[in-house]
C-alpha positions in Angstrom: 94.2 73.2 97.8 96.3 76.3 97.8 99.8 75.3 98.7 102.9 77.2 99.6 105.6 76.8 97.0 108.1 79.2 98.4 108.6 81.8 101.2 111.5 83.8 102.3 112.5 87.1 103.8 115.8 89.0 103.3 116.6 91.5 106.1 117.8 95.0 105.4 120.9 94.3 107.5 122.1 90.9 106.6 124.3 90.6 109.7 121.3 91.4 112.0 118.4 89.3 110.8 116.7 89.7 114.2 116.0 93.3 113.3 114.0 92.3 110.2 110.7 94.3 110.5 108.9 92.2 107.9 106.8 89.4 109.2 105.0 86.5 107.5 102.7 83.9 108.8 101.3 80.8 107.1 98.7 78.2 107.9 98.4 76.1 104.7 95.8 73.7 106.2 93.5 76.6 107.0 94.3 78.4 103.7 95.4 81.6 105.5 98.5 83.6 104.7 99.8 87.0 105.8 102.7 89.4 105.3 103.4 92.6 107.1 106.0 95.4 106.9 106.7 97.2 110.2 107.4 101.0 109.7 111.1 101.6 110.4 110.4 105.1 111.7 108.2 103.9 114.6 109.0 102.2 117.8 109.1 98.4 117.9 107.1 98.0 114.7 108.7 94.6 114.3 106.7 93.2 117.2 103.5 94.8 115.9 104.0 93.3 112.4 104.4 89.8 113.8 101.3 90.2 116.0 99.2 91.3 113.0 100.2 88.3 110.9 99.9 85.8 113.7 96.4 87.1 114.7 95.1 86.8 111.1 95.8 83.1 111.1 93.8 82.8 114.3 91.0 85.2 113.3 90.7 86.4 109.7 87.9 88.9 110.2 89.9 92.2 110.3 87.8 95.1 111.7 88.0 97.8 114.4 87.3 95.3 117.2 90.0 93.0 115.9 92.6 95.7 115.9 91.5 97.2 119.2 91.9 93.8 120.9 95.4 93.4 119.4 96.4 96.9 120.6 95.5 95.8 124.2 97.7 92.8 123.9 100.5 94.8 122.5 100.4 97.3 125.3 100.0 94.6 127.9 103.2 93.0 126.8 105.2 95.9 128.2 105.9 96.7 131.8 105.9 100.5 131.6 107.5 100.9 135.1 110.6 99.1 133.8 110.9 101.2 130.6 113.0 104.3 130.1 111.1 107.5 129.4 112.3 107.3 125.8 110.9 103.8 125.4 107.6 104.9 127.0 107.4 107.9 124.7 108.0 105.6 121.7 105.2 103.3 122.7 102.8 106.2 123.2 103.7 107.5 119.7 102.7 104.1 118.3 104.0 101.3 116.2 102.8 101.1 112.6 102.7 98.3 110.0 101.1 97.1 106.8 99.0 94.0 106.5 98.5 91.9 103.4 96.3 88.9 104.2 94.8 86.2 102.1 92.3 83.5 102.9 91.4 80.7 100.5 87.8 79.7 100.2 87.8 76.1 98.7 84.1 75.8 98.1 84.1 78.8 95.8 87.7 78.3 94.7 88.4 82.0 95.5 91.1 83.9 97.4 89.9 86.7 99.6 92.5 89.4 100.0 92.8 92.3 102.4 95.5 94.9 102.2 96.3 97.9 104.4 99.4 99.7 103.3 101.9 99.2 100.5 102.5 95.5 100.2 101.5 93.8 96.9 99.6 90.7 95.7 99.9 89.4 92.2 97.7 86.8 90.4 99.5 84.9 87.7 97.9 82.7 85.1 100.1 80.8 82.5 103.1 82.9 83.4 101.3 86.2 82.9 100.3 88.7 85.7 96.5 89.1 85.3 95.9 91.2 88.4 97.7 93.1 91.1 96.4 94.4 94.4 96.2 97.0 95.8 98.5 98.8 93.3 98.9 98.5 89.6 101.7 101.1 88.9 105.1 101.5 90.6 104.4 105.2 91.2 101.7 104.4 93.7 104.4 103.2 96.1 105.7 106.7 96.3 102.7 107.9 98.3 102.7 107.5 102.1 100.5 104.5 102.8 97.8 104.0 105.3 99.0 101.7 108.1 97.6 99.8 111.0 98.8 101.3 114.3 99.0 100.6 118.0 97.4 104.0 118.5 93.6 103.7 118.3 93.2 107.3 117.0 95.3 106.3 113.9 92.9 103.5 113.0 89.7 105.4 112.6 89.8 104.7 108.8 88.8 101.1 109.7 85.4 102.2 110.8 84.6 103.9 107.5 81.8 102.3 105.5 84.0 102.0 102.5 86.9 100.3 104.3 86.3 96.8 102.8 85.6 98.2 99.3 88.9 100.1 99.4 91.1 97.5 101.1 89.8 94.1 99.9 89.2 92.1 96.8 88.4 88.5 95.7 90.2 86.6 93.0 88.9 83.4 91.3 91.6 80.7 91.0 92.0 78.2 88.3 94.2 75.1 87.8 97.8 76.2 88.0 97.0 79.7 89.3 99.9 81.3 91.2 99.6 84.1 93.7 102.6 86.2 94.9 102.5 88.1 98.2 105.3 90.6 98.8 106.4 93.6 100.8 106.9 97.1 99.2 110.5 97.0 98.1 109.9 93.9 95.9 106.5 95.0 94.8 107.7 98.4 93.5 110.6 96.7 91.6 108.2 94.2 90.0 105.8 96.7 88.8 108.5 99.0 87.6 110.8 96.4 85.9 107.9 94.5 84.3 107.1 97.4 82.1 110.5 97.1 80.4 111.3 93.4 80.9 108.6 90.8 80.9 111.1 88.2 82.2 111.1 90.0 85.6 108.0 88.1 86.8 109.6 84.7 85.8 112.4 85.3 88.3 109.9 85.3 91.2 108.0 82.3 89.7 111.1 80.1 89.5 113.0 80.9 92.7 113.4 77.7 94.6 115.6 78.4 97.6 116.2 81.1 100.2 119.8 81.5 99.0 118.6 82.1 95.5 116.1 84.7 96.7 118.8 86.4 98.8 121.2 86.6 95.8 118.5 88.1 93.7 117.7 90.8 96.3 121.4 91.5 96.9 122.0 91.9 93.1 119.0 94.3 92.9 120.3 96.3 95.8 123.8 96.5 94.4 122.5 97.7 91.0 120.1 100.2 92.8 117.1 98.6 91.2 115.5 98.0 94.6 115.7 100.0 97.8 117.6 98.6 100.7 114.8 97.4 102.9 113.5 94.2 104.5 112.2 92.2 101.5 109.7 89.3 101.7 108.1 87.0 99.2 105.5 84.3 99.5 104.5 82.2 96.5 101.2 80.2 96.5 100.1 77.7 93.9 96.7 76.2 93.2 96.1 73.0 91.3 97.8 69.7 91.0 101.5 69.7 91.8 103.5 68.4 88.9 
């Protein structure tokens, strides 16, 4: 079984956690896990991010029909007649968010991953990062990512024949494998800092409380090692719990 060892999210504004535009959803029994980062520059991306992660737990087959149905639900949740013209304009311009989703396949002992955008997954074996997805270098976070949108015209990339080959991968798990799922601020820091300090990864492997994670993020912000942004981490472990 793939179990959740730890999960937490630190908002950009500590005094306003309700504005956190990161979302995470977990169904340990079904082996499904998802994180999303709503784009701060778009209208109400927080709601969109939460809808994406929640829907993956219900239906893990992400395709054009999947997104289209979710867009209909998103738009139906608003009463346009009660909105200001600014709010209406914001909805028409669209909300945008990343999606990093994982589903455990117990019969094959594999983890299927799908990522749209700049979140990061890390496969750890014996304390060493063996694989990262979709990025392997910190500089890749500097490029504007592809995002899922509430605007249908912005999701045409999903219909491309190479969508799954570009946005998904499968990892084989072994006894004591650990998988980390994180949003972009933490992902960029990990890839950047690990080049110079191999103990960086250990910090994420040993964090045991939300307060400890919050203190790490605050320290990284204060020392300008990480951008001030909503920051989310999920740690999954496979094998016998010691």
